[in-house]
PDBQT receptor file of N, H, CA, C and O in Angstrom, charges set to zero:
ATOM      1  N   MET A   1     -32.636  24.239   5.791  1.00  0.00    +0.000 N 
ATOM      2  CA  MET A   1     -32.642  23.539   4.315  1.00  0.00    +0.000 C 
ATOM      3  C   MET A   1     -31.292  24.314   3.815  1.00  0.00    +0.000 C 
ATOM      4  O   MET A   1     -30.895  25.444   4.102  1.00  0.00    +0.000 OA
ATOM      5  N   SER A   2     -30.719  23.306   2.961  1.00  0.00    +0.000 N 
ATOM      6  H   SER A   2     -31.040  22.389   2.727  1.00  0.00    +0.000 HD
ATOM      7  CA  SER A   2     -29.521  23.612   2.411  1.00  0.00    +0.000 C 
ATOM      8  C   SER A   2     -29.992  24.130   0.959  1.00  0.00    +0.000 C 
ATOM      9  O   SER A   2     -31.009  23.677   0.434  1.00  0.00    +0.000 OA
ATOM     10  N   LEU A   3     -29.202  25.089   0.358  1.00  0.00    +0.000 N 
ATOM     11  H   LEU A   3     -28.376  25.456   0.784  1.00  0.00    +0.000 HD
ATOM     12  CA  LEU A   3     -29.208  25.508  -0.875  1.00  0.00    +0.000 C 
ATOM     13  C   LEU A   3     -28.767  24.569  -2.052  1.00  0.00    +0.000 C 
ATOM     14  O   LEU A   3     -27.544  24.441  -2.106  1.00  0.00    +0.000 OA
ATOM     15  N   LYS A   4     -29.389  23.962  -2.896  1.00  0.00    +0.000 N 
ATOM     16  H   LYS A   4     -30.383  24.065  -2.852  1.00  0.00    +0.000 HD
ATOM     17  CA  LYS A   4     -29.003  22.853  -3.860  1.00  0.00    +0.000 C 
ATOM     18  C   LYS A   4     -28.298  23.612  -5.107  1.00  0.00    +0.000 C 
ATOM     19  O   LYS A   4     -28.986  24.335  -5.828  1.00  0.00    +0.000 OA
ATOM     20  N   ILE A   5     -26.954  23.439  -5.342  1.00  0.00    +0.000 N 
ATOM     21  H   ILE A   5     -26.396  22.851  -4.756  1.00  0.00    +0.000 HD
ATOM     22  CA  ILE A   5     -26.541  24.061  -6.493  1.00  0.00    +0.000 C 
ATOM     23  C   ILE A   5     -26.258  23.488  -7.836  1.00  0.00    +0.000 C 
ATOM     24  O   ILE A   5     -25.259  22.770  -7.875  1.00  0.00    +0.000 OA
ATOM     25  N   SER A   6     -26.868  23.634  -8.864  1.00  0.00    +0.000 N 
ATOM     26  H   SER A   6     -27.679  24.217  -8.832  1.00  0.00    +0.000 HD
ATOM     27  CA  SER A   6     -26.993  22.848  -9.973  1.00  0.00    +0.000 C 
ATOM     28  C   SER A   6     -25.680  22.725 -10.420  1.00  0.00    +0.000 C 
ATOM     29  O   SER A   6     -24.886  23.658 -10.301  1.00  0.00    +0.000 OA
ATOM     30  N   PRO A   7     -25.327  21.471 -11.011  1.00  0.00    +0.000 N 
ATOM     31  CA  PRO A   7     -23.976  21.151 -11.666  1.00  0.00    +0.000 C 
ATOM     32  C   PRO A   7     -23.772  21.636 -12.991  1.00  0.00    +0.000 C 
ATOM     33  O   PRO A   7     -22.749  21.496 -13.660  1.00  0.00    +0.000 OA
ATOM     34  N   ILE A   8     -24.840  22.225 -13.323  1.00  0.00    +0.000 N 
ATOM     35  H   ILE A   8     -25.671  22.339 -12.780  1.00  0.00    +0.000 HD
ATOM     36  CA  ILE A   8     -24.976  22.816 -14.827  1.00  0.00    +0.000 C 
ATOM     37  C   ILE A   8     -24.436  24.298 -14.874  1.00  0.00    +0.000 C 
ATOM     38  O   ILE A   8     -23.696  24.801 -15.720  1.00  0.00    +0.000 OA
ATOM     39  N   VAL A   9     -25.057  24.933 -13.623  1.00  0.00    +0.000 N 
ATOM     40  H   VAL A   9     -25.658  24.525 -12.935  1.00  0.00    +0.000 HD
ATOM     41  CA  VAL A   9     -24.597  26.526 -13.694  1.00  0.00    +0.000 C 
ATOM     42  C   VAL A   9     -22.997  26.490 -13.252  1.00  0.00    +0.000 C 
ATOM     43  O   VAL A   9     -22.567  25.690 -12.421  1.00  0.00    +0.000 OA
ATOM     44  N   SER A  10     -22.340  27.284 -13.801  1.00  0.00    +0.000 N 
ATOM     45  H   SER A  10     -22.689  27.934 -14.476  1.00  0.00    +0.000 HD
ATOM     46  CA  SER A  10     -20.973  27.578 -13.509  1.00  0.00    +0.000 C 
ATOM     47  C   SER A  10     -20.764  28.741 -12.541  1.00  0.00    +0.000 C 
ATOM     48  O   SER A  10     -21.501  29.714 -12.695  1.00  0.00    +0.000 OA
ATOM     49  N   GLU A  11     -19.979  28.763 -11.699  1.00  0.00    +0.000 N 
ATOM     50  H   GLU A  11     -19.379  27.973 -11.574  1.00  0.00    +0.000 HD
ATOM     51  CA  GLU A  11     -19.589  29.773 -10.701  1.00  0.00    +0.000 C 
ATOM     52  C   GLU A  11     -19.096  30.938 -11.365  1.00  0.00    +0.000 C 
ATOM     53  O   GLU A  11     -19.110  32.057 -10.851  1.00  0.00    +0.000 OA
ATOM     54  N   PHE A  12     -18.593  30.637 -12.685  1.00  0.00    +0.000 N 
ATOM     55  H   PHE A  12     -18.582  29.728 -13.103  1.00  0.00    +0.000 HD
ATOM     56  CA  PHE A  12     -17.766  31.572 -13.453  1.00  0.00    +0.000 C 
ATOM     57  C   PHE A  12     -18.448  32.722 -14.315  1.00  0.00    +0.000 C 
ATOM     58  O   PHE A  12     -19.510  32.188 -14.635  1.00  0.00    +0.000 OA
ATOM     59  N   GLU A  13     -18.447  33.659 -14.727  1.00  0.00    +0.000 N 
ATOM     60  H   GLU A  13     -17.584  34.093 -14.467  1.00  0.00    +0.000 HD
ATOM     61  CA  GLU A  13     -19.236  34.432 -15.384  1.00  0.00    +0.000 C 
ATOM     62  C   GLU A  13     -19.038  34.134 -17.070  1.00  0.00    +0.000 C 
ATOM     63  O   GLU A  13     -19.931  34.235 -17.911  1.00  0.00    +0.000 OA
ATOM     64  N   THR A  14     -17.755  33.777 -17.289  1.00  0.00    +0.000 N 
ATOM     65  H   THR A  14     -17.030  33.695 -16.605  1.00  0.00    +0.000 HD
ATOM     66  CA  THR A  14     -17.247  33.605 -18.642  1.00  0.00    +0.000 C 
ATOM     67  C   THR A  14     -16.641  32.208 -18.572  1.00  0.00    +0.000 C 
ATOM     68  O   THR A  14     -16.257  31.681 -17.528  1.00  0.00    +0.000 OA
ATOM     69  N   GLU A  15     -16.590  31.628 -19.856  1.00  0.00    +0.000 N 
ATOM     70  H   GLU A  15     -16.902  32.056 -20.704  1.00  0.00    +0.000 HD
ATOM     71  CA  GLU A  15     -15.680  30.390 -20.151  1.00  0.00    +0.000 C 
ATOM     72  C   GLU A  15     -14.278  30.964 -20.044  1.00  0.00    +0.000 C 
ATOM     73  O   GLU A  15     -13.497  30.098 -19.649  1.00  0.00    +0.000 OA
ATOM     74  N   GLU A  16     -13.831  31.879 -20.217  1.00  0.00    +0.000 N 
ATOM     75  H   GLU A  16     -14.465  32.582 -20.538  1.00  0.00    +0.000 HD
ATOM     76  CA  GLU A  16     -12.341  32.499 -20.042  1.00  0.00    +0.000 C 
ATOM     77  C   GLU A  16     -11.935  32.466 -18.730  1.00  0.00    +0.000 C 
ATOM     78  O   GLU A  16     -10.779  32.169 -18.426  1.00  0.00    +0.000 OA
ATOM     79  N   GLN A  17     -12.894  32.783 -17.815  1.00  0.00    +0.000 N 
ATOM     80  H   GLN A  17     -13.833  33.025 -18.061  1.00  0.00    +0.000 HD
ATOM     81  CA  GLN A  17     -12.621  32.961 -16.451  1.00  0.00    +0.000 C 
ATOM     82  C   GLN A  17     -12.403  31.418 -15.662  1.00  0.00    +0.000 C 
ATOM     83  O   GLN A  17     -11.709  31.184 -14.672  1.00  0.00    +0.000 OA
ATOM     84  N   ALA A  18     -13.163  30.565 -16.383  1.00  0.00    +0.000 N 
ATOM     85  H   ALA A  18     -13.727  30.754 -17.187  1.00  0.00    +0.000 HD
ATOM     86  CA  ALA A  18     -13.207  29.201 -16.078  1.00  0.00    +0.000 C 
ATOM     87  C   ALA A  18     -12.105  28.623 -16.385  1.00  0.00    +0.000 C 
ATOM     88  O   ALA A  18     -11.564  27.887 -15.560  1.00  0.00    +0.000 OA
ATOM     89  N   ALA A  19     -11.535  28.849 -17.678  1.00  0.00    +0.000 N 
ATOM     90  H   ALA A  19     -11.975  29.447 -18.348  1.00  0.00    +0.000 HD
ATOM     91  CA  ALA A  19     -10.282  28.170 -17.904  1.00  0.00    +0.000 C 
ATOM     92  C   ALA A  19      -9.235  28.855 -17.288  1.00  0.00    +0.000 C 
ATOM     93  O   ALA A  19      -8.366  28.120 -16.818  1.00  0.00    +0.000 OA
ATOM     94  N   GLN A  20      -9.066  30.112 -17.152  1.00  0.00    +0.000 N 
ATOM     95  H   GLN A  20      -9.772  30.709 -17.534  1.00  0.00    +0.000 HD
ATOM     96  CA  GLN A  20      -7.997  30.712 -16.368  1.00  0.00    +0.000 C 
ATOM     97  C   GLN A  20      -7.977  30.073 -14.827  1.00  0.00    +0.000 C 
ATOM     98  O   GLN A  20      -6.940  29.940 -14.177  1.00  0.00    +0.000 OA
ATOM     99  N   TYR A  21      -9.027  29.780 -14.458  1.00  0.00    +0.000 N 
ATOM    100  H   TYR A  21      -9.869  29.888 -14.986  1.00  0.00    +0.000 HD
ATOM    101  CA  TYR A  21      -9.064  29.327 -12.830  1.00  0.00    +0.000 C 
ATOM    102  C   TYR A  21      -8.569  27.882 -13.048  1.00  0.00    +0.000 C 
ATOM    103  O   TYR A  21      -7.724  27.442 -12.268  1.00  0.00    +0.000 OA
ATOM    104  N   ASP A  22      -9.004  27.163 -13.988  1.00  0.00    +0.000 N 
ATOM    105  H   ASP A  22      -9.690  27.520 -14.622  1.00  0.00    +0.000 HD
ATOM    106  CA  ASP A  22      -8.430  25.893 -14.076  1.00  0.00    +0.000 C 
ATOM    107  C   ASP A  22      -6.910  25.739 -14.497  1.00  0.00    +0.000 C 
ATOM    108  O   ASP A  22      -6.182  24.866 -14.024  1.00  0.00    +0.000 OA
ATOM    109  N   GLN A  23      -6.507  26.669 -15.429  1.00  0.00    +0.000 N 
ATOM    110  H   GLN A  23      -7.098  27.378 -15.814  1.00  0.00    +0.000 HD
ATOM    111  CA  GLN A  23      -5.134  26.667 -15.173  1.00  0.00    +0.000 C 
ATOM    112  C   GLN A  23      -4.275  26.793 -14.088  1.00  0.00    +0.000 C 
ATOM    113  O   GLN A  23      -3.354  26.043 -13.766  1.00  0.00    +0.000 OA
ATOM    114  N   TRP A  24      -4.806  28.189 -13.357  1.00  0.00    +0.000 N 
ATOM    115  H   TRP A  24      -5.555  28.798 -13.619  1.00  0.00    +0.000 HD
ATOM    116  CA  TRP A  24      -4.184  28.533 -12.159  1.00  0.00    +0.000 C 
ATOM    117  C   TRP A  24      -4.134  27.177 -11.321  1.00  0.00    +0.000 C 
ATOM    118  O   TRP A  24      -3.031  26.795 -10.930  1.00  0.00    +0.000 OA
ATOM    119  N   PHE A  25      -5.170  26.498 -11.053  1.00  0.00    +0.000 N 
ATOM    120  H   PHE A  25      -6.066  26.808 -11.371  1.00  0.00    +0.000 HD
ATOM    121  CA  PHE A  25      -5.493  25.272 -10.151  1.00  0.00    +0.000 C 
ATOM    122  C   PHE A  25      -4.443  24.320 -10.630  1.00  0.00    +0.000 C 
ATOM    123  O   PHE A  25      -3.721  23.807  -9.775  1.00  0.00    +0.000 OA
ATOM    124  N   ARG A  26      -4.279  24.040 -11.806  1.00  0.00    +0.000 N 
ATOM    125  H   ARG A  26      -4.865  24.457 -12.501  1.00  0.00    +0.000 HD
ATOM    126  CA  ARG A  26      -3.441  22.993 -12.266  1.00  0.00    +0.000 C 
ATOM    127  C   ARG A  26      -1.943  23.212 -11.990  1.00  0.00    +0.000 C 
ATOM    128  O   ARG A  26      -1.137  22.320 -11.725  1.00  0.00    +0.000 OA
ATOM    129  N   LYS A  27      -1.686  24.537 -12.091  1.00  0.00    +0.000 N 
ATOM    130  H   LYS A  27      -2.341  25.261 -12.306  1.00  0.00    +0.000 HD
ATOM    131  CA  LYS A  27      -0.410  24.831 -11.912  1.00  0.00    +0.000 C 
ATOM    132  C   LYS A  27      -0.062  24.519 -10.127  1.00  0.00    +0.000 C 
ATOM    133  O   LYS A  27       0.809  23.822  -9.607  1.00  0.00    +0.000 OA
ATOM    134  N   LYS A  28      -0.898  25.167  -9.664  1.00  0.00    +0.000 N 
ATOM    135  H   LYS A  28      -1.606  25.733 -10.087  1.00  0.00    +0.000 HD
ATOM    136  CA  LYS A  28      -0.721  24.945  -7.991  1.00  0.00    +0.000 C 
ATOM    137  C   LYS A  28      -0.661  23.304  -7.667  1.00  0.00    +0.000 C 
ATOM    138  O   LYS A  28       0.218  22.982  -6.867  1.00  0.00    +0.000 OA
ATOM    139  N   VAL A  29      -1.463  22.281  -8.178  1.00  0.00    +0.000 N 
ATOM    140  H   VAL A  29      -2.177  22.543  -8.827  1.00  0.00    +0.000 HD
ATOM    141  CA  VAL A  29      -1.311  21.102  -7.888  1.00  0.00    +0.000 C 
ATOM    142  C   VAL A  29       0.010  20.526  -8.301  1.00  0.00    +0.000 C 
ATOM    143  O   VAL A  29       0.719  19.839  -7.566  1.00  0.00    +0.000 OA
ATOM    144  N   GLN A  30       0.317  20.904  -9.691  1.00  0.00    +0.000 N 
ATOM    145  H   GLN A  30      -0.258  21.462 -10.288  1.00  0.00    +0.000 HD
ATOM    146  CA  GLN A  30       1.634  20.398 -10.072  1.00  0.00    +0.000 C 
ATOM    147  C   GLN A  30       2.850  20.925  -9.303  1.00  0.00    +0.000 C 
ATOM    148  O   GLN A  30       3.841  20.227  -9.086  1.00  0.00    +0.000 OA
ATOM    149  N   ALA A  31       2.713  22.281  -8.876  1.00  0.00    +0.000 N 
ATOM    150  H   ALA A  31       1.909  22.848  -9.052  1.00  0.00    +0.000 HD
ATOM    151  CA  ALA A  31       3.798  22.739  -7.927  1.00  0.00    +0.000 C 
ATOM    152  C   ALA A  31       4.021  22.024  -6.694  1.00  0.00    +0.000 C 
ATOM    153  O   ALA A  31       5.150  21.731  -6.301  1.00  0.00    +0.000 OA
ATOM    154  N   SER A  32       2.805  21.700  -5.991  1.00  0.00    +0.000 N 
ATOM    155  H   SER A  32       1.887  21.938  -6.310  1.00  0.00    +0.000 HD
ATOM    156  CA  SER A  32       2.864  20.728  -5.012  1.00  0.00    +0.000 C 
ATOM    157  C   SER A  32       3.411  19.515  -5.265  1.00  0.00    +0.000 C 
ATOM    158  O   SER A  32       4.178  19.044  -4.426  1.00  0.00    +0.000 OA
ATOM    159  N   LEU A  33       3.164  18.914  -6.262  1.00  0.00    +0.000 N 
ATOM    160  H   LEU A  33       2.540  19.297  -6.944  1.00  0.00    +0.000 HD
ATOM    161  CA  LEU A  33       3.450  17.305  -6.561  1.00  0.00    +0.000 C 
ATOM    162  C   LEU A  33       5.026  17.346  -7.005  1.00  0.00    +0.000 C 
ATOM    163  O   LEU A  33       5.743  16.354  -6.870  1.00  0.00    +0.000 OA
ATOM    164  N   ASP A  34       5.454  18.464  -7.496  1.00  0.00    +0.000 N 
ATOM    165  H   ASP A  34       4.872  19.269  -7.606  1.00  0.00    +0.000 HD
ATOM    166  CA  ASP A  34       6.957  18.560  -7.748  1.00  0.00    +0.000 C 
ATOM    167  C   ASP A  34       7.479  19.120  -6.785  1.00  0.00    +0.000 C 
ATOM    168  O   ASP A  34       8.654  19.303  -7.103  1.00  0.00    +0.000 OA
ATOM    169  N   SER A  35       7.250  19.607  -5.516  1.00  0.00    +0.000 N 
ATOM    170  H   SER A  35       6.296  19.459  -5.257  1.00  0.00    +0.000 HD
ATOM    171  CA  SER A  35       7.830  20.208  -4.402  1.00  0.00    +0.000 C 
ATOM    172  C   SER A  35       8.780  18.836  -3.731  1.00  0.00    +0.000 C 
ATOM    173  O   SER A  35       8.374  17.680  -3.613  1.00  0.00    +0.000 OA
ATOM    174  N   PRO A  36       9.861  19.261  -3.429  1.00  0.00    +0.000 N 
ATOM    175  CA  PRO A  36      10.925  18.242  -2.855  1.00  0.00    +0.000 C 
ATOM    176  C   PRO A  36      10.821  18.094  -1.524  1.00  0.00    +0.000 C 
ATOM    177  O   PRO A  36      11.446  17.178  -0.989  1.00  0.00    +0.000 OA
ATOM    178  N   GLY A  37      10.076  18.902  -0.813  1.00  0.00    +0.000 N 
ATOM    179  H   GLY A  37       9.569  19.646  -1.247  1.00  0.00    +0.000 HD
ATOM    180  CA  GLY A  37       9.753  18.902   0.691  1.00  0.00    +0.000 C 
ATOM    181  C   GLY A  37       9.072  17.650   0.965  1.00  0.00    +0.000 C 
ATOM    182  O   GLY A  37       8.699  16.933   0.037  1.00  0.00    +0.000 OA
ATOM    183  N   PRO A  38       8.880  17.329   2.230  1.00  0.00    +0.000 N 
ATOM    184  CA  PRO A  38       8.148  16.356   2.886  1.00  0.00    +0.000 C 
ATOM    185  C   PRO A  38       6.879  16.402   2.855  1.00  0.00    +0.000 C 
ATOM    186  O   PRO A  38       6.518  17.445   3.401  1.00  0.00    +0.000 OA
ATOM    187  N   GLY A  39       5.751  15.611   2.380  1.00  0.00    +0.000 N 
ATOM    188  H   GLY A  39       6.045  14.765   1.936  1.00  0.00    +0.000 HD
ATOM    189  CA  GLY A  39       4.519  15.926   2.720  1.00  0.00    +0.000 C 
ATOM    190  C   GLY A  39       3.723  16.041   4.086  1.00  0.00    +0.000 C 
ATOM    191  O   GLY A  39       4.400  15.699   5.055  1.00  0.00    +0.000 OA
ATOM    192  N   VAL A  40       2.685  16.369   4.313  1.00  0.00    +0.000 N 
ATOM    193  H   VAL A  40       2.135  16.647   3.525  1.00  0.00    +0.000 HD
ATOM    194  CA  VAL A  40       2.279  16.823   5.614  1.00  0.00    +0.000 C 
ATOM    195  C   VAL A  40       1.145  15.359   5.710  1.00  0.00    +0.000 C 
ATOM    196  O   VAL A  40       0.321  15.223   4.805  1.00  0.00    +0.000 OA
ATOM    197  N   ALA A  41       1.196  14.450   6.730  1.00  0.00    +0.000 N 
ATOM    198  H   ALA A  41       1.865  14.561   7.465  1.00  0.00    +0.000 HD
ATOM    199  CA  ALA A  41       0.207  13.471   7.019  1.00  0.00    +0.000 C 
ATOM    200  C   ALA A  41      -1.374  14.122   7.042  1.00  0.00    +0.000 C 
ATOM    201  O   ALA A  41      -1.757  15.273   7.255  1.00  0.00    +0.000 OA
ATOM    202  N   HIS A  42      -1.980  13.103   6.786  1.00  0.00    +0.000 N 
ATOM    203  H   HIS A  42      -1.669  12.168   6.613  1.00  0.00    +0.000 HD
ATOM    204  CA  HIS A  42      -3.432  13.560   6.685  1.00  0.00    +0.000 C 
ATOM    205  C   HIS A  42      -4.099  13.845   8.119  1.00  0.00    +0.000 C 
ATOM    206  O   HIS A  42      -4.989  14.675   8.309  1.00  0.00    +0.000 OA
ATOM    207  N   ASP A  43      -3.471  12.947   9.181  1.00  0.00    +0.000 N 
ATOM    208  H   ASP A  43      -2.749  12.273   9.027  1.00  0.00    +0.000 HD
ATOM    209  CA  ASP A  43      -4.030  13.361  10.515  1.00  0.00    +0.000 C 
ATOM    210  C   ASP A  43      -3.569  14.690  10.944  1.00  0.00    +0.000 C 
ATOM    211  O   ASP A  43      -4.302  15.494  11.521  1.00  0.00    +0.000 OA
ATOM    212  N   GLU A  44      -2.194  14.927  10.613  1.00  0.00    +0.000 N 
ATOM    213  H   GLU A  44      -1.598  14.274  10.145  1.00  0.00    +0.000 HD
ATOM    214  CA  GLU A  44      -1.675  16.363  11.076  1.00  0.00    +0.000 C 
ATOM    215  C   GLU A  44      -2.542  17.537  10.514  1.00  0.00    +0.000 C 
ATOM    216  O   GLU A  44      -2.879  18.469  11.244  1.00  0.00    +0.000 OA
ATOM    217  N   VAL A  45      -2.902  17.463   9.163  1.00  0.00    +0.000 N 
ATOM    218  H   VAL A  45      -2.628  16.706   8.570  1.00  0.00    +0.000 HD
ATOM    219  CA  VAL A  45      -3.630  18.047   8.493  1.00  0.00    +0.000 C 
ATOM    220  C   VAL A  45      -4.940  18.349   9.150  1.00  0.00    +0.000 C 
ATOM    221  O   VAL A  45      -5.324  19.485   9.429  1.00  0.00    +0.000 OA
ATOM    222  N   MET A  46      -5.516  17.372   9.348  1.00  0.00    +0.000 N 
ATOM    223  H   MET A  46      -5.204  16.449   9.121  1.00  0.00    +0.000 HD
ATOM    224  CA  MET A  46      -6.992  17.363  10.154  1.00  0.00    +0.000 C 
ATOM    225  C   MET A  46      -6.926  18.098  11.600  1.00  0.00    +0.000 C 
ATOM    226  O   MET A  46      -7.754  18.893  12.044  1.00  0.00    +0.000 OA
ATOM    227  N   ALA A  47      -5.788  17.656  12.200  1.00  0.00    +0.000 N 
ATOM    228  H   ALA A  47      -5.115  17.010  11.840  1.00  0.00    +0.000 HD
ATOM    229  CA  ALA A  47      -5.621  18.372  13.495  1.00  0.00    +0.000 C 
ATOM    230  C   ALA A  47      -5.444  19.769  13.538  1.00  0.00    +0.000 C 
ATOM    231  O   ALA A  47      -5.831  20.396  14.525  1.00  0.00    +0.000 OA
ATOM    232  N   ARG A  48      -4.810  20.427  12.415  1.00  0.00    +0.000 N 
ATOM    233  H   ARG A  48      -4.496  19.918  11.614  1.00  0.00    +0.000 HD
ATOM    234  CA  ARG A  48      -4.737  21.911  12.137  1.00  0.00    +0.000 C 
ATOM    235  C   ARG A  48      -6.016  22.388  11.759  1.00  0.00    +0.000 C 
ATOM    236  O   ARG A  48      -6.505  23.422  12.213  1.00  0.00    +0.000 OA
ATOM    237  N   VAL A  49      -6.517  21.707  11.001  1.00  0.00    +0.000 N 
ATOM    238  H   VAL A  49      -6.119  20.867  10.632  1.00  0.00    +0.000 HD
ATOM    239  CA  VAL A  49      -7.811  22.187  10.539  1.00  0.00    +0.000 C 
ATOM    240  C   VAL A  49      -8.953  22.224  11.783  1.00  0.00    +0.000 C 
ATOM    241  O   VAL A  49      -9.708  23.160  12.047  1.00  0.00    +0.000 OA
ATOM    242  N   ASP A  50      -8.872  21.224  12.307  1.00  0.00    +0.000 N 
ATOM    243  H   ASP A  50      -8.258  20.464  12.092  1.00  0.00    +0.000 HD
ATOM    244  CA  ASP A  50      -9.913  21.274  13.818  1.00  0.00    +0.000 C 
ATOM    245  C   ASP A  50      -9.220  22.358  14.804  1.00  0.00    +0.000 C 
ATOM    246  O   ASP A  50      -9.948  22.926  15.618  1.00  0.00    +0.000 OA
ATOM    247  N   ALA A  51      -8.218  22.582  14.772  1.00  0.00    +0.000 N 
ATOM    248  H   ALA A  51      -7.626  22.121  14.111  1.00  0.00    +0.000 HD
ATOM    249  CA  ALA A  51      -7.619  23.615  15.685  1.00  0.00    +0.000 C 
ATOM    250  C   ALA A  51      -8.184  24.981  15.070  1.00  0.00    +0.000 C 
ATOM    251  O   ALA A  51      -8.672  25.763  15.886  1.00  0.00    +0.000 OA
ATOM    252  N   VAL A  52      -8.174  25.290  13.956  1.00  0.00    +0.000 N 
ATOM    253  H   VAL A  52      -7.778  24.655  13.293  1.00  0.00    +0.000 HD
ATOM    254  CA  VAL A  52      -8.526  26.557  13.289  1.00  0.00    +0.000 C 
ATOM    255  C   VAL A  52      -9.995  26.812  13.550  1.00  0.00    +0.000 C 
ATOM    256  O   VAL A  52     -10.430  27.875  13.994  1.00  0.00    +0.000 OA
ATOM    257  N   ILE A  53     -10.864  25.553  13.179  1.00  0.00    +0.000 N 
ATOM    258  H   ILE A  53     -10.511  24.690  12.818  1.00  0.00    +0.000 HD
ATOM    259  CA  ILE A  53     -12.349  25.514  13.625  1.00  0.00    +0.000 C 
ATOM    260  C   ILE A  53     -12.623  25.929  15.078  1.00  0.00    +0.000 C 
ATOM    261  O   ILE A  53     -13.331  26.905  15.323  1.00  0.00    +0.000 OA
ATOM    262  N   ARG A  54     -12.028  25.140  16.092  1.00  0.00    +0.000 N 
ATOM    263  H   ARG A  54     -11.453  24.347  15.893  1.00  0.00    +0.000 HD
ATOM    264  CA  ARG A  54     -12.340  25.537  17.109  1.00  0.00    +0.000 C 
ATOM    265  C   ARG A  54     -11.984  26.930  17.667  1.00  0.00    +0.000 C 
ATOM    266  O   ARG A  54     -12.732  27.519  18.447  1.00  0.00    +0.000 OA
ATOM    267  N   GLU A  55     -10.784  27.443  17.224  1.00  0.00    +0.000 N 
ATOM    268  H   GLU A  55     -10.176  26.964  16.590  1.00  0.00    +0.000 HD
ATOM    269  CA  GLU A  55     -10.504  28.857  17.393  1.00  0.00    +0.000 C 
ATOM    270  C   GLU A  55     -11.483  29.800  16.931  1.00  0.00    +0.000 C 
ATOM    271  O   GLU A  55     -11.702  30.800  17.615  1.00  0.00    +0.000 OA
ATOM    272  N   ALA A  56     -12.233  29.566  15.621  1.00  0.00    +0.000 N 
ATOM    273  H   ALA A  56     -12.055  28.754  15.065  1.00  0.00    +0.000 HD
ATOM    274  CA  ALA A  56     -13.292  30.364  15.072  1.00  0.00    +0.000 C 
ATOM    275  C   ALA A  56     -14.503  30.238  15.992  1.00  0.00    +0.000 C 
ATOM    276  O   ALA A  56     -15.069  31.179  16.550  1.00  0.00    +0.000 OA
ATOM    277  N   GLU A  57     -14.810  28.995  16.071  1.00  0.00    +0.000 N 
ATOM    278  H   GLU A  57     -14.350  28.231  15.617  1.00  0.00    +0.000 HD
ATOM    279  CA  GLU A  57     -15.923  29.041  17.163  1.00  0.00    +0.000 C 
ATOM    280  C   GLU A  57     -15.892  29.852  18.709  1.00  0.00    +0.000 C 
ATOM    281  O   GLU A  57     -16.749  30.520  19.288  1.00  0.00    +0.000 OA
ATOM    282  N   ARG A  58     -14.612  29.494  19.045  1.00  0.00    +0.000 N 
ATOM    283  H   ARG A  58     -13.916  28.952  18.575  1.00  0.00    +0.000 HD
ATOM    284  CA  ARG A  58     -14.545  30.128  20.356  1.00  0.00    +0.000 C 
ATOM    285  C   ARG A  58     -14.606  31.686  20.227  1.00  0.00    +0.000 C 
ATOM    286  O   ARG A  58     -15.110  32.238  21.206  1.00  0.00    +0.000 OA
ATOM    287  N   LYS A  59     -14.202  32.483  19.238  1.00  0.00    +0.000 N 
ATOM    288  H   LYS A  59     -13.792  32.035  18.443  1.00  0.00    +0.000 HD
ATOM    289  CA  LYS A  59     -14.218  33.826  18.974  1.00  0.00    +0.000 C 
ATOM    290  C   LYS A  59     -15.825  34.218  18.688  1.00  0.00    +0.000 C 
ATOM    291  O   LYS A  59     -16.404  35.241  19.057  1.00  0.00    +0.000 OA
ATOM    292  N   ALA A  60     -16.302  33.232  18.013  1.00  0.00    +0.000 N 
ATOM    293  H   ALA A  60     -15.832  32.402  17.713  1.00  0.00    +0.000 HD
ATOM    294  CA  ALA A  60     -17.621  33.660  17.814  1.00  0.00    +0.000 C 
ATOM    295  C   ALA A  60     -18.401  33.629  18.756  1.00  0.00    +0.000 C 
ATOM    296  O   ALA A  60     -19.194  34.570  18.797  1.00  0.00    +0.000 OA
ATOM    297  N   GLN A  61     -18.480  32.752  19.675  1.00  0.00    +0.000 N 
ATOM    298  H   GLN A  61     -17.836  31.988  19.642  1.00  0.00    +0.000 HD
ATOM    299  CA  GLN A  61     -18.899  32.503  21.128  1.00  0.00    +0.000 C 
ATOM    300  C   GLN A  61     -18.644  33.726  21.919  1.00  0.00    +0.000 C 
ATOM    301  O   GLN A  61     -19.526  34.183  22.645  1.00  0.00    +0.000 OA
ATOM    302  N   GLU A  62     -17.509  34.263  21.818  1.00  0.00    +0.000 N 
ATOM    303  H   GLU A  62     -16.792  33.891  21.229  1.00  0.00    +0.000 HD
ATOM    304  CA  GLU A  62     -17.071  35.556  22.457  1.00  0.00    +0.000 C 
ATOM    305  C   GLU A  62     -17.810  36.990  22.132  1.00  0.00    +0.000 C 
ATOM    306  O   GLU A  62     -18.104  37.885  22.924  1.00  0.00    +0.000 OA
ATOM    307  N   LYS A  63     -17.993  36.925  20.862  1.00  0.00    +0.000 N 
ATOM    308  H   LYS A  63     -17.755  36.198  20.218  1.00  0.00    +0.000 HD
ATOM    309  CA  LYS A  63     -18.777  38.144  20.462  1.00  0.00    +0.000 C 
ATOM    310  C   LYS A  63     -20.345  38.165  20.818  1.00  0.00    +0.000 C 
ATOM    311  O   LYS A  63     -21.012  39.188  20.972  1.00  0.00    +0.000 OA
ATOM    312  N   SER A  64     -20.851  36.714  20.927  1.00  0.00    +0.000 N 
ATOM    313  H   SER A  64     -20.309  35.883  20.802  1.00  0.00    +0.000 HD
ATOM    314  CA  SER A  64     -22.213  36.779  20.952  1.00  0.00    +0.000 C 
ATOM    315  C   SER A  64     -22.579  36.980  22.560  1.00  0.00    +0.000 C 
ATOM    316  O   SER A  64     -23.753  37.075  22.919  1.00  0.00    +0.000 OA
TER     317      SER A  64
């Protein structure tokens, strides 16, 4: 059974921490949007993520 997280409860201890995170996140997104480099196709990103997951699963199996 998975733990349900309340949308009312914040993961931050204070409003200041939440505001700082929001500011940091917005800056990261804006920097990405402003980046002149080429984007990465969704399929390529997903392939990379799948490879990372497979490698982590392989390592976990080796440990057990």
